[in-house]
PDB file of N, CA, C and O in Angstrom:
ATOM      1  N   MET A   1       2.066   0.953  11.860  1.00  0.00           N
ATOM      2  CA  MET A   1       1.400   0.139  10.602  1.00  0.00           C
ATOM      3  C   MET A   1       1.309  -0.758  11.749  1.00  0.00           C
ATOM      4  O   MET A   1       2.036  -0.967  12.720  1.00  0.00           O
ATOM      5  N   GLU A   2      -0.208  -1.392  11.193  1.00  0.00           N
ATOM      6  CA  GLU A   2      -0.489  -2.189  12.165  1.00  0.00           C
ATOM      7  C   GLU A   2       0.428  -3.909  11.714  1.00  0.00           C
ATOM      8  O   GLU A   2       1.020  -4.809  12.311  1.00  0.00           O
ATOM      9  N   ILE A   3      -0.110  -3.418   9.795  1.00  0.00           N
ATOM     10  CA  ILE A   3       0.891  -4.876   9.043  1.00  0.00           C
ATOM     11  C   ILE A   3       2.201  -5.328   9.633  1.00  0.00           C
ATOM     12  O   ILE A   3       2.216  -6.558   9.678  1.00  0.00           O
ATOM     13  N   LEU A   4       3.478  -4.705  10.175  1.00  0.00           N
ATOM     14  CA  LEU A   4       4.079  -3.878  10.482  1.00  0.00           C
ATOM     15  C   LEU A   4       4.418  -5.584  11.880  1.00  0.00           C
ATOM     16  O   LEU A   4       4.904  -6.713  11.820  1.00  0.00           O
ATOM     17  N   ARG A   5       3.648  -4.515  13.112  1.00  0.00           N
ATOM     18  CA  ARG A   5       3.336  -5.550  14.115  1.00  0.00           C
ATOM     19  C   ARG A   5       3.011  -6.731  14.435  1.00  0.00           C
ATOM     20  O   ARG A   5       3.283  -7.498  15.359  1.00  0.00           O
ATOM     21  N   TYR A   6       1.821  -6.775  12.701  1.00  0.00           N
ATOM     22  CA  TYR A   6       1.679  -7.897  12.805  1.00  0.00           C
ATOM     23  C   TYR A   6       2.220  -9.547  12.714  1.00  0.00           C
ATOM     24  O   TYR A   6       2.114 -10.748  12.966  1.00  0.00           O
ATOM     25  N   TRP A   7       2.693  -8.721  12.286  1.00  0.00           N
ATOM     26  CA  TRP A   7       4.679  -9.906  11.501  1.00  0.00           C
ATOM     27  C   TRP A   7       5.624 -10.221  12.577  1.00  0.00           C
ATOM     28  O   TRP A   7       6.190 -11.204  13.057  1.00  0.00           O
ATOM     29  N   GLU A   8       5.538  -8.862  12.756  1.00  0.00           N
ATOM     30  CA  GLU A   8       6.921  -9.380  13.853  1.00  0.00           C
ATOM     31  C   GLU A   8       6.687 -10.090  15.387  1.00  0.00           C
ATOM     32  O   GLU A   8       7.410 -10.732  16.149  1.00  0.00           O
ATOM     33  N   GLY A   9       5.050  -9.543  15.418  1.00  0.00           N
ATOM     34  CA  GLY A   9       4.502 -10.595  16.795  1.00  0.00           C
ATOM     35  C   GLY A   9       4.180 -12.526  16.038  1.00  0.00           C
ATOM     36  O   GLY A   9       4.310 -13.539  16.725  1.00  0.00           O
ATOM     37  N   ARG A  10       3.896 -12.520  15.009  1.00  0.00           N
ATOM     38  CA  ARG A  10       4.005 -13.361  14.768  1.00  0.00           C
ATOM     39  C   ARG A  10       4.694 -14.679  14.069  1.00  0.00           C
ATOM     40  O   ARG A  10       4.403 -15.875  14.059  1.00  0.00           O
ATOM     41  N   ASN A  11       6.205 -13.547  13.235  1.00  0.00           N
ATOM     42  CA  ASN A  11       7.296 -14.357  12.800  1.00  0.00           C
ATOM     43  C   ASN A  11       8.355 -14.066  13.856  1.00  0.00           C
ATOM     44  O   ASN A  11       9.554 -14.109  13.578  1.00  0.00           O
ATOM     45  N   GLY A  12       7.903 -13.773  15.061  1.00  0.00           N
ATOM     46  CA  GLY A  12       9.020 -13.638  16.144  1.00  0.00           C
ATOM     47  C   GLY A  12      10.316 -13.116  15.818  1.00  0.00           C
ATOM     48  O   GLY A  12      11.437 -13.364  16.260  1.00  0.00           O
ATOM     49  N   SER A  13       9.718 -12.017  14.583  1.00  0.00           N
ATOM     50  CA  SER A  13      11.767 -11.442  14.541  1.00  0.00           C
ATOM     51  C   SER A  13      10.883 -10.263  13.539  1.00  0.00           C
ATOM     52  O   SER A  13       9.885 -10.422  12.837  1.00  0.00           O
ATOM     53  N   LEU A  14      11.702  -9.067  13.808  1.00  0.00           N
ATOM     54  CA  LEU A  14      11.320  -7.248  12.504  1.00  0.00           C
ATOM     55  C   LEU A  14      12.160  -7.543  11.171  1.00  0.00           C
ATOM     56  O   LEU A  14      12.179  -6.812  10.181  1.00  0.00           O
ATOM     57  N   LEU A  15      12.941  -8.911  11.353  1.00  0.00           N
ATOM     58  CA  LEU A  15      12.914  -8.500   9.905  1.00  0.00           C
ATOM     59  C   LEU A  15      12.632  -8.572   8.636  1.00  0.00           C
ATOM     60  O   LEU A  15      13.181  -7.929   7.741  1.00  0.00           O
ATOM     61  N   TYR A  16      11.243  -9.835   8.459  1.00  0.00           N
ATOM     62  CA  TYR A  16       9.783  -9.512   7.444  1.00  0.00           C
ATOM     63  C   TYR A  16       9.209  -8.222   7.315  1.00  0.00           C
ATOM     64  O   TYR A  16       9.105  -7.493   6.328  1.00  0.00           O
ATOM     65  N   SER A  17       8.588  -7.960   9.377  1.00  0.00           N
ATOM     66  CA  SER A  17       8.675  -6.727   9.047  1.00  0.00           C
ATOM     67  C   SER A  17       8.774  -4.827   8.089  1.00  0.00           C
ATOM     68  O   SER A  17       8.099  -3.897   7.646  1.00  0.00           O
ATOM     69  N   THR A  18      10.915  -5.627   8.416  1.00  0.00           N
ATOM     70  CA  THR A  18      11.312  -4.062   8.331  1.00  0.00           C
ATOM     71  C   THR A  18      11.807  -4.299   6.874  1.00  0.00           C
ATOM     72  O   THR A  18      11.990  -3.271   6.222  1.00  0.00           O
ATOM     73  N   LYS A  19      12.071  -5.576   6.214  1.00  0.00           N
ATOM     74  CA  LYS A  19      11.648  -5.634   4.677  1.00  0.00           C
ATOM     75  C   LYS A  19      10.639  -5.059   4.201  1.00  0.00           C
ATOM     76  O   LYS A  19      10.757  -3.908   3.781  1.00  0.00           O
ATOM     77  N   LEU A  20       9.469  -5.695   4.156  1.00  0.00           N
ATOM     78  CA  LEU A  20       7.587  -5.090   4.409  1.00  0.00           C
ATOM     79  C   LEU A  20       7.959  -3.604   4.312  1.00  0.00           C
ATOM     80  O   LEU A  20       8.027  -2.979   3.254  1.00  0.00           O
ATOM     81  N   ASP A  21       8.268  -2.946   5.945  1.00  0.00           N
ATOM     82  CA  ASP A  21       8.304  -0.764   5.406  1.00  0.00           C
ATOM     83  C   ASP A  21       8.944  -0.956   4.823  1.00  0.00           C
ATOM     84  O   ASP A  21       8.269  -1.302   3.853  1.00  0.00           O
ATOM     85  N   GLY A  22      10.573  -1.093   4.355  1.00  0.00           N
ATOM     86  CA  GLY A  22      10.845  -0.677   3.182  1.00  0.00           C
ATOM     87  C   GLY A  22      10.507  -0.750   1.457  1.00  0.00           C
ATOM     88  O   GLY A  22      10.831  -0.254   0.378  1.00  0.00           O
ATOM     89  N   LEU A  23       9.721  -1.634   2.013  1.00  0.00           N
ATOM     90  CA  LEU A  23       9.054  -1.927  -0.121  1.00  0.00           C
ATOM     91  C   LEU A  23       7.743  -0.871   0.459  1.00  0.00           C
ATOM     92  O   LEU A  23       6.814  -0.827  -0.347  1.00  0.00           O
ATOM     93  N   PHE A  24       7.520   0.047   1.834  1.00  0.00           N
ATOM     94  CA  PHE A  24       5.676   0.041   1.241  1.00  0.00           C
ATOM     95  C   PHE A  24       7.051   2.265   1.212  1.00  0.00           C
ATOM     96  O   PHE A  24       6.685   3.070   0.356  1.00  0.00           O
ATOM     97  N   ARG A  25       7.918   2.571   1.872  1.00  0.00           N
ATOM     98  CA  ARG A  25       9.007   3.541   1.598  1.00  0.00           C
ATOM     99  C   ARG A  25       8.489   3.765   0.484  1.00  0.00           C
ATOM    100  O   ARG A  25       7.626   4.622   0.295  1.00  0.00           O
ATOM    101  N   LYS A  26       9.106   2.783  -0.645  1.00  0.00           N
ATOM    102  CA  LYS A  26       9.900   2.492  -1.571  1.00  0.00           C
ATOM    103  C   LYS A  26       9.169   2.928  -2.232  1.00  0.00           C
ATOM    104  O   LYS A  26       9.432   4.040  -2.689  1.00  0.00           O
ATOM    105  N   ALA A  27       7.852   2.249  -2.619  1.00  0.00           N
ATOM    106  CA  ALA A  27       6.984   2.812  -3.210  1.00  0.00           C
ATOM    107  C   ALA A  27       6.035   3.152  -3.362  1.00  0.00           C
ATOM    108  O   ALA A  27       5.246   2.994  -4.293  1.00  0.00           O
ATOM    109  N   LEU A  28       5.951   3.979  -1.923  1.00  0.00           N
ATOM    110  CA  LEU A  28       5.481   5.811  -1.944  1.00  0.00           C
ATOM    111  C   LEU A  28       6.507   6.930  -2.792  1.00  0.00           C
ATOM    112  O   LEU A  28       6.164   7.837  -3.550  1.00  0.00           O
ATOM    113  N   GLN A  29       7.960   6.486  -2.345  1.00  0.00           N
ATOM    114  CA  GLN A  29       8.788   6.912  -3.354  1.00  0.00           C
ATOM    115  C   GLN A  29       8.660   7.222  -4.514  1.00  0.00           C
ATOM    116  O   GLN A  29       8.970   8.387  -4.767  1.00  0.00           O
ATOM    117  N   VAL A  30       8.327   6.632  -5.306  1.00  0.00           N
ATOM    118  CA  VAL A  30       7.838   5.913  -6.805  1.00  0.00           C
ATOM    119  C   VAL A  30       6.530   6.530  -7.058  1.00  0.00           C
ATOM    120  O   VAL A  30       6.185   6.843  -8.197  1.00  0.00           O
ATOM    121  N   ILE A  31       5.581   6.763  -5.721  1.00  0.00           N
ATOM    122  CA  ILE A  31       3.687   7.520  -6.550  1.00  0.00           C
ATOM    123  C   ILE A  31       4.484   8.831  -6.403  1.00  0.00           C
ATOM    124  O   ILE A  31       4.376   9.710  -7.258  1.00  0.00           O
ATOM    125  N   SER A  32       5.334   8.979  -5.258  1.00  0.00           N
ATOM    126  CA  SER A  32       5.490  11.026  -5.210  1.00  0.00           C
ATOM    127  C   SER A  32       5.906  11.371  -6.108  1.00  0.00           C
ATOM    128  O   SER A  32       5.284  12.071  -6.908  1.00  0.00           O
ATOM    129  N   ALA A  33       7.669  10.797  -6.330  1.00  0.00           N
ATOM    130  CA  ALA A  33       7.520  10.915  -8.086  1.00  0.00           C
ATOM    131  C   ALA A  33       6.856  11.092  -9.437  1.00  0.00           C
ATOM    132  O   ALA A  33       6.761  12.185  -9.995  1.00  0.00           O
ATOM    133  N   HIS A  34       6.417   9.979  -9.913  1.00  0.00           N
ATOM    134  CA  HIS A  34       5.302   9.356 -10.695  1.00  0.00           C
ATOM    135  C   HIS A  34       3.312   8.935  -9.912  1.00  0.00           C
ATOM    136  O   HIS A  34       2.769   7.834  -9.827  1.00  0.00           O
ATOM    137  N   PRO A  35       2.892   9.996  -9.597  1.00  0.00           N
ATOM    138  CA  PRO A  35       1.561   9.314  -8.854  1.00  0.00           C
ATOM    139  C   PRO A  35       0.654   8.812  -9.615  1.00  0.00           C
ATOM    140  O   PRO A  35      -0.372   8.472  -9.025  1.00  0.00           O
ATOM    141  N   LEU A  36       0.699   8.583 -11.188  1.00  0.00           N
ATOM    142  CA  LEU A  36       0.021   7.761 -11.199  1.00  0.00           C
ATOM    143  C   LEU A  36       0.855   6.888 -12.557  1.00  0.00           C
ATOM    144  O   LEU A  36       0.731   6.612 -13.750  1.00  0.00           O
ATOM    145  N   VAL A  37       1.526   6.758 -11.681  1.00  0.00           N
ATOM    146  CA  VAL A  37       1.763   4.803 -12.395  1.00  0.00           C
ATOM    147  C   VAL A  37       1.146   3.455 -11.154  1.00  0.00           C
ATOM    148  O   VAL A  37       1.236   2.227 -11.177  1.00  0.00           O
ATOM    149  N   GLY A  38       0.528   4.424 -10.168  1.00  0.00           N
ATOM    150  CA  GLY A  38      -0.639   3.582  -9.721  1.00  0.00           C
ATOM    151  C   GLY A  38      -2.296   2.974 -11.179  1.00  0.00           C
ATOM    152  O   GLY A  38      -2.578   3.725 -12.113  1.00  0.00           O
ATOM    153  N   ARG A  39      -2.904   1.868 -11.004  1.00  0.00           N
ATOM    154  CA  ARG A  39      -3.488   1.364 -11.532  1.00  0.00           C
ATOM    155  C   ARG A  39      -5.494   2.575 -11.270  1.00  0.00           C
ATOM    156  O   ARG A  39      -6.406   2.584 -10.444  1.00  0.00           O
ATOM    157  N   PRO A  40      -5.334   2.931 -11.880  1.00  0.00           N
ATOM    158  CA  PRO A  40      -6.896   3.839 -11.929  1.00  0.00           C
ATOM    159  C   PRO A  40      -7.917   2.557 -10.770  1.00  0.00           C
ATOM    160  O   PRO A  40      -7.560   1.379 -10.758  1.00  0.00           O
ATOM    161  N   THR A  41      -8.942   2.957 -10.040  1.00  0.00           N
ATOM    162  CA  THR A  41     -10.057   2.123  -9.586  1.00  0.00           C
ATOM    163  C   THR A  41     -11.174   2.325 -10.385  1.00  0.00           C
ATOM    164  O   THR A  41     -11.325   2.626 -11.569  1.00  0.00           O
ATOM    165  N   THR A  42     -12.211   1.997  -9.102  1.00  0.00           N
ATOM    166  CA  THR A  42     -13.654   2.386  -9.712  1.00  0.00           C
ATOM    167  C   THR A  42     -13.441   4.189  -9.590  1.00  0.00           C
ATOM    168  O   THR A  42     -13.641   5.043 -10.453  1.00  0.00           O
ATOM    169  N   GLU A  43     -13.115   4.289  -8.626  1.00  0.00           N
ATOM    170  CA  GLU A  43     -13.516   5.805  -7.495  1.00  0.00           C
ATOM    171  C   GLU A  43     -12.806   6.356  -9.195  1.00  0.00           C
ATOM    172  O   GLU A  43     -12.298   5.628 -10.048  1.00  0.00           O
ATOM    173  N   ALA A  44     -12.931   7.271  -9.221  1.00  0.00           N
ATOM    174  CA  ALA A  44     -12.254   8.955 -10.259  1.00  0.00           C
ATOM    175  C   ALA A  44     -10.930   9.086  -9.447  1.00  0.00           C
ATOM    176  O   ALA A  44      -9.891   8.488  -9.728  1.00  0.00           O
ATOM    177  N   ASP A  45     -11.093   9.907  -8.452  1.00  0.00           N
ATOM    178  CA  ASP A  45     -10.369  10.137  -7.897  1.00  0.00           C
ATOM    179  C   ASP A  45      -8.717   8.771  -6.859  1.00  0.00           C
ATOM    180  O   ASP A  45      -7.831   9.115  -6.077  1.00  0.00           O
ATOM    181  N   VAL A  46      -9.091   7.201  -7.491  1.00  0.00           N
ATOM    182  CA  VAL A  46      -8.408   6.513  -6.335  1.00  0.00           C
ATOM    183  C   VAL A  46      -7.919   5.789  -6.880  1.00  0.00           C
ATOM    184  O   VAL A  46      -8.774   5.053  -7.372  1.00  0.00           O
ATOM    185  N   ARG A  47      -6.537   5.355  -7.256  1.00  0.00           N
ATOM    186  CA  ARG A  47      -5.437   4.685  -7.672  1.00  0.00           C
ATOM    187  C   ARG A  47      -4.915   3.467  -6.700  1.00  0.00           C
ATOM    188  O   ARG A  47      -5.070   3.465  -5.479  1.00  0.00           O
ATOM    189  N   VAL A  48      -4.427   2.687  -7.271  1.00  0.00           N
ATOM    190  CA  VAL A  48      -3.871   1.240  -6.691  1.00  0.00           C
ATOM    191  C   VAL A  48      -2.235   1.035  -6.797  1.00  0.00           C
ATOM    192  O   VAL A  48      -1.790   0.916  -7.939  1.00  0.00           O
ATOM    193  N   LYS A  49      -1.496   0.995  -5.919  1.00  0.00           N
ATOM    194  CA  LYS A  49      -0.229   0.094  -6.382  1.00  0.00           C
ATOM    195  C   LYS A  49      -0.024  -0.990  -5.794  1.00  0.00           C
ATOM    196  O   LYS A  49      -0.361  -0.963  -4.611  1.00  0.00           O
ATOM    197  N   GLY A  50       0.606  -2.408  -6.335  1.00  0.00           N
ATOM    198  CA  GLY A  50       0.892  -2.864  -5.501  1.00  0.00           C
ATOM    199  C   GLY A  50       2.447  -3.740  -4.572  1.00  0.00           C
ATOM    200  O   GLY A  50       3.360  -4.230  -5.236  1.00  0.00           O
ATOM    201  N   VAL A  51       2.445  -3.763  -3.387  1.00  0.00           N
ATOM    202  CA  VAL A  51       3.750  -4.132  -2.747  1.00  0.00           C
ATOM    203  C   VAL A  51       4.008  -5.304  -2.369  1.00  0.00           C
ATOM    204  O   VAL A  51       3.070  -5.881  -1.819  1.00  0.00           O
ATOM    205  N   GLY A  52       4.508  -5.596  -2.425  1.00  0.00           N
ATOM    206  CA  GLY A  52       4.635  -7.251  -2.443  1.00  0.00           C
ATOM    207  C   GLY A  52       2.739  -7.698  -2.443  1.00  0.00           C
ATOM    208  O   GLY A  52       1.818  -7.466  -3.226  1.00  0.00           O
ATOM    209  N   ASP A  53       2.828  -8.265  -1.416  1.00  0.00           N
ATOM    210  CA  ASP A  53       1.701  -9.163  -1.362  1.00  0.00           C
ATOM    211  C   ASP A  53       0.744  -8.331  -1.492  1.00  0.00           C
ATOM    212  O   ASP A  53      -0.149  -8.749  -2.228  1.00  0.00           O
ATOM    213  N   TYR A  54       0.454  -6.476  -0.708  1.00  0.00           N
ATOM    214  CA  TYR A  54      -0.545  -5.737  -0.701  1.00  0.00           C
ATOM    215  C   TYR A  54      -1.143  -5.143  -2.376  1.00  0.00           C
ATOM    216  O   TYR A  54      -0.813  -5.416  -3.530  1.00  0.00           O
ATOM    217  N   LEU A  55      -2.149  -4.236  -1.769  1.00  0.00           N
ATOM    218  CA  LEU A  55      -2.724  -3.025  -2.085  1.00  0.00           C
ATOM    219  C   LEU A  55      -2.401  -2.264  -1.527  1.00  0.00           C
ATOM    220  O   LEU A  55      -2.235  -2.494  -0.330  1.00  0.00           O
ATOM    221  N   LEU A  56      -2.039  -0.518  -2.197  1.00  0.00           N
ATOM    222  CA  LEU A  56      -1.312  -0.035  -1.429  1.00  0.00           C
ATOM    223  C   LEU A  56      -2.571   1.037  -2.315  1.00  0.00           C
ATOM    224  O   LEU A  56      -2.317   1.425  -3.456  1.00  0.00           O
ATOM    225  N   PHE A  57      -3.665   1.352  -1.739  1.00  0.00           N
ATOM    226  CA  PHE A  57      -4.390   2.563  -2.733  1.00  0.00           C
ATOM    227  C   PHE A  57      -4.452   3.793  -2.351  1.00  0.00           C
ATOM    228  O   PHE A  57      -4.509   3.936  -1.130  1.00  0.00           O
ATOM    229  N   TYR A  58      -4.464   4.865  -3.070  1.00  0.00           N
ATOM    230  CA  TYR A  58      -3.611   6.567  -2.840  1.00  0.00           C
ATOM    231  C   TYR A  58      -5.167   7.072  -3.340  1.00  0.00           C
ATOM    232  O   TYR A  58      -6.143   6.439  -3.744  1.00  0.00           O
ATOM    233  N   SER A  59      -4.837   8.958  -3.045  1.00  0.00           N
ATOM    234  CA  SER A  59      -5.178   9.461  -3.673  1.00  0.00           C
ATOM    235  C   SER A  59      -4.494  10.470  -4.042  1.00  0.00           C
ATOM    236  O   SER A  59      -4.273  10.913  -2.914  1.00  0.00           O
ATOM    237  N   TYR A  60      -3.803  11.436  -4.966  1.00  0.00           N
ATOM    238  CA  TYR A  60      -2.836  12.678  -4.771  1.00  0.00           C
ATOM    239  C   TYR A  60      -3.614  14.036  -4.976  1.00  0.00           C
ATOM    240  O   TYR A  60      -4.762  14.181  -5.395  1.00  0.00           O
ATOM    241  N   SER A  61      -3.046  14.634  -4.727  1.00  0.00           N
ATOM    242  CA  SER A  61      -2.295  16.173  -5.447  1.00  0.00           C
ATOM    243  C   SER A  61      -1.569  17.605  -5.710  1.00  0.00           C
ATOM    244  O   SER A  61      -1.152  18.127  -4.676  1.00  0.00           O
ATOM    245  N   ASP A  62      -1.396  18.165  -6.635  1.00  0.00           N
ATOM    246  CA  ASP A  62      -0.696  18.453  -6.378  1.00  0.00           C
ATOM    247  C   ASP A  62       0.055  18.801  -5.227  1.00  0.00           C
ATOM    248  O   ASP A  62       1.135  19.328  -5.492  1.00  0.00           O
ATOM    249  N   GLN A  63      -0.230  18.645  -3.923  1.00  0.00           N
ATOM    250  CA  GLN A  63       1.020  18.939  -2.897  1.00  0.00           C
ATOM    251  C   GLN A  63       1.107  17.368  -2.108  1.00  0.00           C
ATOM    252  O   GLN A  63       2.256  16.949  -1.971  1.00  0.00           O
ATOM    253  N   ALA A  64       0.205  16.649  -1.685  1.00  0.00           N
ATOM    254  CA  ALA A  64       0.215  15.315  -1.279  1.00  0.00           C
ATOM    255  C   ALA A  64       0.155  14.018  -1.776  1.00  0.00           C
ATOM    256  O   ALA A  64      -0.309  13.802  -2.896  1.00  0.00           O
ATOM    257  N   ILE A  65       0.575  13.135  -1.060  1.00  0.00           N
ATOM    258  CA  ILE A  65       0.186  12.147  -1.618  1.00  0.00           C
ATOM    259  C   ILE A  65      -0.780  11.580  -0.686  1.00  0.00           C
ATOM    260  O   ILE A  65      -0.407  11.964   0.422  1.00  0.00           O
ATOM    261  N   HIS A  66      -1.944  10.787  -0.544  1.00  0.00           N
ATOM    262  CA  HIS A  66      -3.120  10.049   0.902  1.00  0.00           C
ATOM    263  C   HIS A  66      -2.549   9.106  -0.039  1.00  0.00           C
ATOM    264  O   HIS A  66      -2.108   9.025  -1.185  1.00  0.00           O
ATOM    265  N   VAL A  67      -2.792   8.382   1.091  1.00  0.00           N
ATOM    266  CA  VAL A  67      -3.091   6.785   1.992  1.00  0.00           C
ATOM    267  C   VAL A  67      -4.318   6.184   1.438  1.00  0.00           C
ATOM    268  O   VAL A  67      -4.647   6.543   0.307  1.00  0.00           O
ATOM    269  N   LEU A  68      -4.884   5.512   1.926  1.00  0.00           N
ATOM    270  CA  LEU A  68      -6.465   5.017   1.781  1.00  0.00           C
ATOM    271  C   LEU A  68      -6.411   4.307   2.512  1.00  0.00           C
ATOM    272  O   LEU A  68      -6.709   4.656   3.655  1.00  0.00           O
ATOM    273  N   SER A  69      -5.930   2.673   2.212  1.00  0.00           N
ATOM    274  CA  SER A  69      -6.139   1.909   2.723  1.00  0.00           C
ATOM    275  C   SER A  69      -4.474   1.205   1.963  1.00  0.00           C
ATOM    276  O   SER A  69      -3.988   1.469   0.864  1.00  0.00           O
ATOM    277  N   VAL A  70      -4.022   0.404   2.894  1.00  0.00           N
ATOM    278  CA  VAL A  70      -3.818  -0.575   2.382  1.00  0.00           C
ATOM    279  C   VAL A  70      -4.829  -2.554   2.898  1.00  0.00           C
ATOM    280  O   VAL A  70      -5.506  -2.827   3.888  1.00  0.00           O
ATOM    281  N   TRP A  71      -4.519  -3.249   1.943  1.00  0.00           N
ATOM    282  CA  TRP A  71      -5.311  -4.150   1.434  1.00  0.00           C
ATOM    283  C   TRP A  71      -4.476  -5.630   1.172  1.00  0.00           C
ATOM    284  O   TRP A  71      -3.365  -5.426   0.683  1.00  0.00           O
ATOM    285  N   HIS A  72      -4.694  -6.619   1.328  1.00  0.00           N
ATOM    286  CA  HIS A  72      -3.911  -8.003   1.449  1.00  0.00           C
ATOM    287  C   HIS A  72      -4.259  -8.395  -0.364  1.00  0.00           C
ATOM    288  O   HIS A  72      -5.398  -8.007  -0.624  1.00  0.00           O
ATOM    289  N   SER A  73      -3.639  -8.975  -1.474  1.00  0.00           N
ATOM    290  CA  SER A  73      -4.225  -9.354  -2.333  1.00  0.00           C
ATOM    291  C   SER A  73      -4.510 -10.327  -1.881  1.00  0.00           C
ATOM    292  O   SER A  73      -4.705 -10.849  -2.979  1.00  0.00           O
ATOM    293  N   LYS A  74      -4.695 -10.986  -1.308  1.00  0.00           N
ATOM    294  CA  LYS A  74      -5.054 -12.459  -1.430  1.00  0.00           C
ATOM    295  C   LYS A  74      -6.852 -12.094  -0.228  1.00  0.00           C
ATOM    296  O   LYS A  74      -7.444 -13.110   0.136  1.00  0.00           O
ATOM    297  N   ARG A  75      -7.429 -10.749   0.193  1.00  0.00           N
ATOM    298  CA  ARG A  75      -8.156 -11.130   0.426  1.00  0.00           C
ATOM    299  C   ARG A  75      -9.007 -10.819  -0.358  1.00  0.00           C
ATOM    300  O   ARG A  75      -8.660 -10.396  -1.461  1.00  0.00           O
ATOM    301  N   SER A  76     -10.088 -10.912  -0.094  1.00  0.00           N
ATOM    302  CA  SER A  76     -11.478 -11.157  -1.493  1.00  0.00           C
ATOM    303  C   SER A  76     -12.212  -9.805  -2.287  1.00  0.00           C
ATOM    304  O   SER A  76     -12.834  -9.207  -1.409  1.00  0.00           O
ATOM    305  N   PRO A  77     -12.336  -9.269  -3.288  1.00  0.00           N
ATOM    306  CA  PRO A  77     -12.167  -8.474  -4.112  1.00  0.00           C
ATOM    307  C   PRO A  77     -13.311  -8.167  -4.323  1.00  0.00           C
ATOM    308  O   PRO A  77     -13.371  -7.175  -5.049  1.00  0.00           O
ATOM    309  N   VAL A  78     -14.420  -8.618  -3.978  1.00  0.00           N
ATOM    310  CA  VAL A  78     -15.728  -8.655  -3.389  1.00  0.00           C
ATOM    311  C   VAL A  78     -15.095  -6.945  -1.450  1.00  0.00           C
ATOM    312  O   VAL A  78     -15.623  -5.838  -1.340  1.00  0.00           O
ATOM    313  N   GLU A  79     -14.436  -7.284  -0.878  1.00  0.00           N
ATOM    314  CA  GLU A  79     -14.646  -6.915   0.307  1.00  0.00           C
ATOM    315  C   GLU A  79     -13.269  -5.881   0.601  1.00  0.00           C
ATOM    316  O   GLU A  79     -12.629  -5.715   1.639  1.00  0.00           O
ATOM    317  N   ARG A  80     -13.103  -5.249  -0.814  1.00  0.00           N
ATOM    318  CA  ARG A  80     -11.664  -4.571  -0.931  1.00  0.00           C
ATOM    319  C   ARG A  80     -12.774  -3.238  -1.072  1.00  0.00           C
ATOM    320  O   ARG A  80     -13.863  -3.449  -1.607  1.00  0.00           O
ATOM    321  N   PRO A  81     -12.438  -1.904  -0.576  1.00  0.00           N
ATOM    322  CA  PRO A  81     -12.480  -0.625  -0.069  1.00  0.00           C
ATOM    323  C   PRO A  81     -12.335   0.043  -1.244  1.00  0.00           C
ATOM    324  O   PRO A  81     -12.040   1.218  -1.023  1.00  0.00           O
ATOM    325  N   TYR A  82     -12.415  -0.202  -2.345  1.00  0.00           N
ATOM    326  CA  TYR A  82     -12.090   0.349  -3.888  1.00  0.00           C
ATOM    327  C   TYR A  82     -11.908   0.170  -5.521  1.00  0.00           C
ATOM    328  O   TYR A  82     -11.609   1.139  -6.218  1.00  0.00           O
TER     329      TYR A  82
END
């Protein structure tokens, strides 16, 4: 994942990248068990869940969770994909 490589390069360490990876994995486990946990967005089939400083946009079906985008929450809301 590009975000993890960015933080590894910026910090010169895997520590934060490893922590962030764990947060994303835990969030996806929660979403898998409870797909409605995320907030609805302006798109009917898209939901968003906060993960640290990031927003994870996803859709879901009975068979799968589809990660659509991961967005840093400090970026302009006008630019957000959903």
